[in-house]
N, C-alpha and C positions, 0 to 999 in steps of 0.2 A: 932260677927265674921262672915264674909262672907265665905260660904262653896263652895267647888268644888265637894265633895262627902259626902253623908250622911253616918252615921254608918250602917254597914251591915256585915253579916256573921261573927260576932264577932270582926270586925275591927272597930276602932274608926272613927269618921268623920274626913275629911281632909279639911283644910282651902284652900280658893282660892289662897291665897298668897303662901302657901307651895307647892300646886300642880303646879301652873304655874311656880314657881321658879324651881321646880324639873324637869319639862318637858323641860324647856329652857336649863337647865344644861345638862340633859341627851341627848337631841337631838343634842346639840352642841358637846358633847363627841362623839356621833355616827358619826357626819359629820367629826370631826377631825380625827377619825380613818380611814376614807376613803381618806382624802386629800393627804397623801403621795403617793397615786397611781394614781392621776389624774393631769392634767396640772395645773401649778401654776396660770395661768390666770383665772381658774375657782374657786379658793379657796374662795375669798371674795364673789363671787356670791352665792355659795352654803351656806356659813356661814350666809349671810344676809337673803336669802330666807327661810331657815329652821328656823332661829331664829325668824323672824317675824311671821311665821305660829305658832310656839310654843308659842310665847308671847300672841297671841290673839285667840288661838284655842278654849278656853272656855269662851270667852267674854260674850256670851249670858246667861251663868249661873248666871250672876249678875242681871238679871231681877228679880223684886220683887216676881213674881209668882213662878219662879224657886227656889228662896231662901226660900220661904215658905214651899215648898216640901222638899228641902234639910235639912232644920232645923227641920222638923217634925211637923210644924204648920198645914200643909195640908197633907192629905194622897193621894198618887197617885202612879200608877204603873210606870209611866214615867214622865219626866219633861213636863209641859204644853207648854212651849215655846222652840221650836227647838233651841238648844244652838249654833249650828254652824253658824246660819244665821248672827249673829252680827259680828263675825270676818270676814266672807266672805264679808259682806256689807262694812265694814270699809276698808279693804285692797283693794277690787276690785273697789268700787265706789269712795271712798274718797282718797285713796292713789295710785290708778291706778297700783296696784301690782297684776296682774292677777294670777301669778304663786303661790305666797303664799296664795292667796284667794282660789285657786284650792286645795291646800294641806289641808286647813281647811275644805273646803266643802267635801273633800274625806276621811277625817280621820276616819269616821264611815261609815257603809253601807248606800247607795249602792256602795260607793267607787268612783273611778275615772270615770268620764263620757266620752262620746264622745265630745271632746273639741269644735270642730267646731259647732256641733249641740247646745251645751250648750251656746256658745258665741253668737249665733244668736237668742237666746230667748229674749223676751222683757225685762226680768230681770234675766240676767245670774247669776248662782251660788247663787241664792236666794231661800228661801222657801216661796211659795205663801201664806201659811196659817198664817205665822207670820211676813211677810214682813212689814206690816203697823206698827205693834207693835215695831219692831226693829227700823224702821225709826224714830218713835216718841221718842224712849228711848235711841238711840245710844249715845247721848251726856252724859246722866247720866251714862250709862255703862262705858264710857271712863273715866269719873270723878272718879267713884268707882275703876276702874282698876288702874288708876294712883295713887290713894290713897293707894292701896295695894301693887303695884309693883313699885320698884325703877328703873327697867330697862328702856331702851329707844328703840324706833323703829329704826332699822337699815335703812340707806338710801343708795340707789344705784342711781348713776347718770343716769343710763339707765337700764331698765328691759330687760334682754336679751331673746332671743328665746331659748328654751330648748327642747331637744328630749324626746321621750316617755320614754326611759330608765332613763333619768335624773329625770323626774317627779316621776317615780316609786321609784328610789333610795332615793330622798328627802322625799317622803311620808313615806317610810320605816323607815327612821331616826326619823321622827315625831311620827309615830304610835308606834314604839318600846319604845320610851321614855314615851309616854302617858300610854301605857299598863303597863310598868314596874313600873312607879311611882304610878299608881292607885292601883296596886296589892301589892305595897311595896316589890317587888322582890329584894332581895339582894343575888345574886348568885356569888360565888367565882369561877372565870374561871380558869381552869387548864393551866399551862404553856405549850407553844408549844415545847420547847426543841428539835428543829429539829435535831441538830447535834448529840445529845445523841440517838435519835430515829433511825437515820441513822446508827450509830454504832451498835445499838442493832439489826437492821434488817440484817446487814452484818453478825453478829454472827449467827443469826437464819439460814440464807441461807447457811453459811459455814458448820454448823452442819448437815443440810439436805444433802448437797453434800458429806460430809464425810461418811455418812451412806448409800449413794445410790450406787448401782452397777455401774461399769465403762462402761456403755453402750453408744452408739453413741447419743442416745436421751438425756441422762444426761450430756454428754459433751457439747452438743449444748445448753442446758439450762444454763450451767455455762457461756458459751460464751455470751449468751443473757443477763444475769444479768450484767456481766462485761461491756458489750457494753452500756447498759442503764445507768449504774453507772457513766461512764466517759463521756457520751455524753454532748455536749454543753448545757449550761443552759441559753444561751442568746436568743434563739428562743422562742417566746411566744406561738407559735402554732405549734405543732408537731404531728406526727402520728407514731404508731408502728404496723406493719403488720406481726409480727412474727406469725407463724401458731399455731393452737390450741394445747394446752398441752405442751407449751414450757416455762411455768413459767412467762407469761407476767405480771400477777398482781403484784407479788413481785418485778419484774424488773422495771416496770414503776413507782411503788411507790418509789423505790430507786432513780430513776431519779427525781421524783417530790420533794423528800426530799432534794436532792442536790439543786434544784431550790429554795426551801423554805429557805435553809441556805443562798444562794447567794442573794436573793431578799427580805429576811425578810417577807415571805408570812404569812398571818394571819391564814389561815386554808387550809387544803387539803380536797377536796370533791370528793368522788368516786361515780360516777353515773352508775347504772346498769339498764338494761331494765326490769328485772323481780324480783318480791319480793322473789320468791323461791330460788334465788341464792345469796341473800344479806347475809343471816345468815352465810353461809359457808365462805364468804369473810370476814365478821366481825370477825368470830372465828380465822381465820388465822392472821389477822392484830392485834388482841388483844394479840395473842401469840408472834407475831414477833416484835412489836414496843412499847409495853407498858413497862415502866420502873419499877423497883422494888419499891414496896410500893404504887403504883398508883392504882386507881380503874379503871379497864379496860373499863367499861361502860362510864366513864367520859372522857376518852381519845379518844376512837373510838365509836362514837355515831351512833346508828342504827335508821334511820328515815324513817318509812313507816307505813302504816295503821295497820300492824300486830305486830308492836314492842311493847314490854312490858317494864315498867320501875319500878325500886324498890322504887323510891321516886320522888318528884316534881323537885328536882334539876337536876336529870338525864333526866327527860322529857324536862326540859327547855333547857339543853345543846343540845339535839337532835333537838327539834322542832324549835329552833331559830338559828340553825346552829352556835352555840357558842363554841362547842367542838373543840379541835385541828383538829381532823379528823372526818368527817361525811360521812357515807355511806347511800345513798338514791336512790330513783328510778328516772328513766327518767320522769315519770309522775310528781313527786314532783318538780323536778328541772325545767323542761321546762314550766309546767303550772304555776309555781311561776313567771317566767320571763314574761309570757303572762297575768298574772292576773291583775285585777283592784280592787280586794277586799282587804281592809286594813289588815285583819287578815292573809291572805296568803302572802301579801307583807312584813309583819313585819320583816322577816328574810333576805330580799333581800340585805340590806345594809352591810351584812356580806360578800357579794361576792367580792367587789373590793379588789384586792391584794390577791386573792386565787389561789391555784393550783387545777385545775379540771381535773380529769381523767374520760373520757367517756369510760368505759370498755364495751366490746361487743357493740361498737358504731354502728355497722351495724344494730342492732336490736332496737336501742333506739327509733326511730320514724318511722311512715309511711312516704313514699316518699313525699306526698303532704304537709307535715308539715316541711320538711327539709329546704326550702328557708327561712322562718322567723327564724328558729333555727340558720341557718348559719348567718343571719343578726345579731342576738344577740351575737353569739360566736365571730364574727369579732369585734363588738363594744366593748365587754368586754375585748378583748385582746388589742385593739387599744386605748381605752379611760379610762379603769378602772383597768389597771394593772394586769389583770388575765393571767394565763398561762394554756393552754389547752393541753391535750394529748388525741388524738382520737385513741383508742386501739381496735383492732379486728384481729382475725385470718383470716377474710375475709374482709379486709378493702376495702371500696369503696372510690375512690378518686373523690368524687362528686364535690369537689371544683374546679376541672378542667373543669367541664361541663359548657358550655356557659350560661345555666340557672342560675347557681350559681355565675359565673363570673360577671354577670349583677348585682347581689345583692351585692357582694364584691369580689374584685380581690385579696384579701388577700392570700398569699401563705402559704402552710403547709409543714413543713420540716420533712423528715424521721429521726427517731432516729437511726435506724440501718444503718451501713455502707453497701455498696452494696455487698461486698464479703460475709458477714455473711448472708445477706438477701437471696442471691442466694443459699448458702449452706443449710439454713433452708428450703427453698422452694423445693430444690432437695430432701432432706430427706423426707419431707412431702409427696411428690408425690410417693415415693417408699415405704412408711410405710404401706399403705393400697392399695389393688387392688380395683379400682373403675371401674365398668363395662362400664360406659359411655365413658371412655377414649378409649375403643376399639369399641365404637359404638354398643354395645350389649345391647338391651333394651327389656327384656321379657315383653310380654303382656299376661294377664290372662282374660279369659272370664267368670270365675266363682270363687266363694270363695273357694270351695274345691281344685281347681287347685293351687290357691295361697298358701293355707295351706300345701298342699303336697310338694310344692316347698320349702317353708320356713323350714318345719320340716325335709327335706332331708339333712339339714346341722346339724351336731352334735355339741352340746355345748351350750354356751349362745348366744341368738339371740335377736336383737332389731329390731322391726318393727315400723316405723313411718308413720302414716296416716295423710291425709290432714285435716280432721275434727274430732271433738269430737265424732260425731255420728258414723263415719266410724271406729274409733279406738274401740269404745265400741262394735259395731256389730262384729268386727273380734275377739275381746277378748272373747266375750260371745260365739261365735260359736266354737272357739278353745277349750275353757274350756268344753263345752258340748260334744265335741268329745274326751275328756279325756286327752288333752294336759296340761302340766304344764305351767300356764300363770299368769303373773301379768299385771296390767293395770294402766296407769298413764296419767291423763289429768286433765283439770280444771273442769271436771264433778265431781271430788272429792273435798271435803273440804280441806283447808290447812292442817288440822290435819291428815287426811287420806293420803294426798299426802306425807307428811313427813314420815308417817309410811311405805309407799311403797318404798320411796327413801332409807330409812334405810335398808329395806329388800333386795333391789337391791344391795346395797353396801356390805351387808353381803354375799350374794351369789357370788358376783364377787371377793370377797377377797380370794386369793389363800390359805391363812392359814385356811380358814373355811372348804375347801374341799367339796364344793357343786358340785358334779360331774354329776348331772342329766342334761338331755337336757331340757331347759326351754326357755321361750320367754317373753320378755317385749313388750307389745303393748302400744304405746304412741302416743302423738301428738308432734308438734314441740316444746313443752315446754321443751323437753330434749336436744334441739340442742345447747343451750347456757349455759356455765358455769358449767355443770354437770360433776363431776369427775367420769365418768363411762368408763369402758373399756370392751366392748363385743367382742366376737370372730367374730361374723358376724352381719352385719347391712343390713336392707332392708327399702326402702322408696318409697312412691309414687313420681313420677316425678313431681317436682315443680319448682325449680330454682337451678342454679349452686351454688349460695351462700348457700342455705340450705343443698345442697348435701355436700359441703366442711365442713360446720359446723358439720353435722352429722358424717362425717368421723372421727371427733375428739372424738367420743364415741366408736370407733371401734379400737381395738389394740392400744389404746391411747399411751402406752409406748413401743410399738413395741414388745409386748410379744408373739404375734401370727404370725408365719411365713406366714400363709395363711389368715390373716385378710382380710375380703372382705366386700365391700359395694355395694349393688345391687339396682339400681333404676328400677322401673317397672311401668307399667300402668295396670289398671283393669277396666272392663266394667260391672261387676256384679251389679244388681239392689240394692243389699244390701248396697252399698257404695254410698256416696253422693259427687258429684263434688262441689268444692269450686270455685265459679266464680271469687273471688279475685285473684286466682292463674292463671287465663287463660292467661294473658299477660306474666308473668314470665315463665310459662310453654312453651308458644310459642317461646319465646326468647331462652330458654334453648335448645329446640329442634333444633333451627337454629344453635346454637353454637356447638351442638354435630355433626350436619350434616356438618358443615364447616371443621371439622377435625383438627382444630388448637389448641384445648384445651391442647393437650399434650406438645405443644411448648411454651405455655404462662405461665407466673407466675400466682399464684392465684389472686394476687391483680389486675393484668392487666385483667384477664379473668372476674372477678366479676365486675370490673369497666366498662368493655365493655358491659356486660350484663345489668348493670344499665342504661347506656346511651341508649341502644337499647330499654329498657322498657320505658324510658322517651319519646323517639320518638313515640313509639306505643301509648302512652297515649296522644300524642299531646302536650307534654310539661307539666309543673307543674304550678299550679295556683299561681299568683302573688298577689292575693287579700289581704292576711293577711299582707304582707310586705307593701303594699300601705296604708292599714288602720293604721298600726303601725306608719308609717311616718306621718300620719295625726293626730296622738294621739287619734284615735277612740278606746278608751280603752275598752268600753263595747263590741264592735263588735269583737275586737281582742280576748278577753277572751272567748267569745261565740264560735268563729270559731276555735280557737286553742284547740281542745279537742282530747287528745290521746285515751281516753277510751270513747266509745259511751255511751250516756245517756239512751240507750234502755234497759240496764241491770237493774235487780232488785235483791237486796240481799235477799236471802231466807234461813232461818235457817233449817239445815238438821240434826243436832245432836239431837237425841231424849232425851238424858240425860239432855242436856242444856235446851231443851224445857220444860222438866218436872220441872226443877228447877225454871224456870221463872213462870210456871203456879202455883207453890207453893209459889210464892212471894219471892224467894231467890235472893240475890244480885249477879249479873253476871258482870264480868269485860268486857269492850269493846273487849279486846284481846280474851277472851274465846268465846265471841259471834262471832267474826270474824273467828276464827279458826274452828268453827262448822258450817259455812255458805257457800253457793255457790251463784254465780251470774248467774241468768237465764234471757234469752231474754224474752221479754214480750209475744211473741207468745207461748213460751214453758209454761210459767206460766198459760196462758189462756187455753192451751190444757190440761194441767194437772189438771185444775180446782182448783188451789191453791187460797185460799181466800186472797185478797189483804188487809190485816189488816196493822196496823202500823209495825208489825213484822210478815211477812208471814212465815209459817212453812210447810215443806213437811210432808206428812203422812209416817208412817213406811214402807208401801209398795211402796213408791216412791223413796226410796234411800237405797243403801247398800254400804258397804265399798269396794266392788270390782268394780262396774260400776259407783258408785256415783249416780247422778240424772238421768243418762242414764238408770238405772235399771227401773225406772218408765216409761220413754219414750218408751223404747223397749218393755215393757210389756203392756202398756196401750194405745199406739197411733199407728195408721197405718202411721208411720212417713215417709214411702216411697212416700206418696202422697203429701208431702209439696212442695210448690213452691220453685224454685231455690234460691230465695232471703232469704228464711228461713233456713239459714245454721248455724249449730253449729260448730264453728271453734275451736280455741285453748282454 
């Protein structure tokens, strides 16, 4: 019997016939699930290209040397003959089917190549080490293949040109089929039941409204929900710019559920910018839309690096985007679209026919990555049946900027009708007093003066600094002076951040009765998605957008008549300037000085600020869009990086470190929750040994300042160059 896989990890061997048959069947199922959402003229093209790749993807395993290893006659860590080469050679050279050959060539690492570079090679899509062996034996491979497999090669009268997105989608169909068949995965997928979930969500919201006091804020939340619920479901690309704290998440989920019912959507994916706000969104959705008798984790899947799973089925539903509703990060979502690696692309074929909510969309990506992201969003809505909702309390209408019009002229429709939008905007501007509206901008030339100013306000206070280092320095100084202070930034491990957030919520809860004057010192990690409501807020002058976002953490529900947000500048040497904010800060000052902020809507003002920043930057780079059009997959994946590669994960939790040293088993989640990400220059300055798992010493981390405890105590950090900035 010819084999495709040897016996391993307690699983029996798998015949070549069974594996190829299974991969062809599953890849065809994958592509058939996509076809209802693409143009009919593409159907036979996709079927043929994917089926041909599936049929011959393991052709090289029929080599006698490979069979000797697979059957156990010879021992080897890997197959001696690279098995992709035969299928690539047959389809590319003998059948002139470059696309299917590319899929075979790419279905294992290193993945999709730069197509133009690969095509210009002397022997494209071939492995130089085994090329001669393949050329000699290809006829025998095909004889054995035809003996085992009764299927036939699909014929296209003409091989079409396909886009980078089409390559990734078809590869995803093949890779998922191959991985699923190889691992013998048999996962029962939960039913979408969109209508029932919509009904359940309405009940949930009605119960909340029934128990809520009859305030203006709650009346507006009710209007918001009703507006989103009845909004047109025919526009594939919409935005919701309702201000912070108006119940956007549940409202836009109701809208997307209506679309799911109308268009028979496959999944709803909610994309958030930060991991720390995913869990609270997941908790709300599991309470609001999960039906009786269902496993909440199977219906609303949480997909990010800190997620934990009770079993392999739940992990599969999340990591392959197979659950009805998936909540994930912008990093996961967009770096999947940009990827060339098969394991990352495996889940991509689930996207066609999906509803995607980009929550806190203003913070999803840095501006330089927005053009390629906009290209993909436009393509997914136009060609793959996706529905997007861009949702933010400070929505930037970037798509109206000439830079983005050049990428795609696709229009984006507002969900909210104009009268409600105006009413929400007017309420938001009156909810909190923001000093920049009156052009009052205090400047402090020393830390003591800033502390005296902040502590002159009685009650709960939130102070947001521009860098991790500045926040830690201010928190440390205030505590040393005897003030009641909490500190929150990414200098803390996820576990410690969670503890601080719980304590903040406890203190802000009016039922708890915490009446002391106290201050939370934080970075901009608190600006998005945090359900905090402080009496007073203070922040370094950075950008209009961050100012408006932060105002959502002050008198969030209108409970303080004198709720105030004060932007300030400071020149004390203890604080570090963040050069990344120089242009936004400059633009913000110009907007303040213009005196028009009071007459503009929030969306108009932040969009104007974005346009001004783009001009000061000299435009945004077009390189990634051009590379993607050229199918330069390696280069696109390398350049589209949301998180810098400069960071190193370092274990900070001493209890976890002790367990590891004693040889105890540690889960990936436990390790992640006890670790911090450090820039390389910080690791070097702290003298952390770069082992496979670097560990901070006990005196280099505490649960108040995090790793900044070691930096402030051990390093003359004021002497660092301006490019060595510890930001959020």
